[in-house]
C-alpha positions, 0 to 999 in steps of 0.5 A: 499499500505504501508503494501505491501511495508513493506512486501517487506522490511521484505523479503529483510531484512530476505533474504539479510543479505549478501547484495546480491541476489542470483538468485534461479533456482530451488525449492527443499525445501518446505521452498524455495517453500513457500518463492517463492510463497509469493514473487509472491503473494506480487509482484503481489499485489504490482504491480497491486496496484501501480498507477504509474511505478516502477523502480524495480532496484531502489526499490530493491536498496532502500530495500538493503540500509536499511539493511546495517550496514554502509549504504550510501543512495542516498537520505537524509530524507528530500528529501526522505520525499518531494519525497514520498509526491510528489509520494503520490499526483501523485499516487492519481491523477493517481488512480482518473484518472483510476477510472474515466476511469473505470466509463466511460467504465462502463457507455458505456457498460451499454448504449450499453448493454441496447440498445441491450437488448431492441432491442432484446426483441422488436423482441423476443416478436413477436416470436411464443410461447413467452409470455410477462407479464406486467412487461416485462418478456418474457418466452417460455414453453419448458415442461409443468408439472402437479404439484403445483405452488410455492408461494413467501414464498416456497423453490424450487429446480431447474435446470437451465442454463443461456446464455447471449444474445451473447450465452456465458453461465455464469452459469449452474447447469446441468454442476455442476451436482446439482440442487440448492434450494432457497426461491422464493422471494430470487432471481432476480425479473424475477425468482421470477415472473417466478417461481410463473407461473410454475408448478412443472415438468415444463421447461420454457425459460426465457428472463429477462430485466435488470431491472428485473435481476442485473440492472445497477450493473450487477454481477461479471465478466460475467454479465455486467451492464444492461445485459438482460439474458436468462435462461432455468429453470426446476422446480423440486420440491417445498420443 
C-alpha cells in the first residue's frame, strides 16, 4: 500500500510543479495517453486495496503540500505519525473484518453447493443410461468408440465442454476451436477415472461430484467451492 501511495506522490510531484492541476479533456499525444492510463491503473489499485473510506480532496491536498517550496501543512509531524498509526490499526481491523466476511460467504456458498450437488447426483443416478462407479462418478455414453483405452500414464487429446449445474458453461474447447492434450493422471480425479473407461472415438457425459473435481477450494471465478461439475468429453486420440 505504501508503494501505491508513493506512486501517487511521484505523479503529483512530476505533474504539479505549478501547484495546480489542469483537467485534461482530450488525450492527443502518446505521453498524455500513457500518463492517463498509469493514473487510471494506480487509482484503481489504490481504491481497491484501501480498506477505509478516502477523502480524495484531502489526499490530493496532502500530495500538493509536499511539492511546495514554502509549504504550510495542516498537521505537524507528530500528529501525522499519530494519525497514521491510528489509520494502520483501523485499516488492519477493517481488512480482517472483510476477510472474515469473505470466509463466511465462501463457507455458505460451499455448503449450498455441496447440498445441491448431492441432491442432483442422488436423483441423476436413477436416470436411464446413467452409470455410477464405486467412487461416485456418474457418466453416460453418448457415442461409443472402438479404439484403445488410455492408461494413467498416457497423454490424450480431447474435446470437451463444461457447464455447471445451473447450465452456465465455464469452459469449452469446442468454442476455442482447439482440442487439448494432457496426461491422464494430470487432471481432476473424475476425469482421470472416466478417461480410462473410454475407448478412442467415444464421447461421454460426466457428472463429477465435488470431491472428484476441485473440492472445497473451487477453481477460479466460475467454479465455486464444492461445485458438482458436468462435462461432455470426446476422446480423440492417445498420443
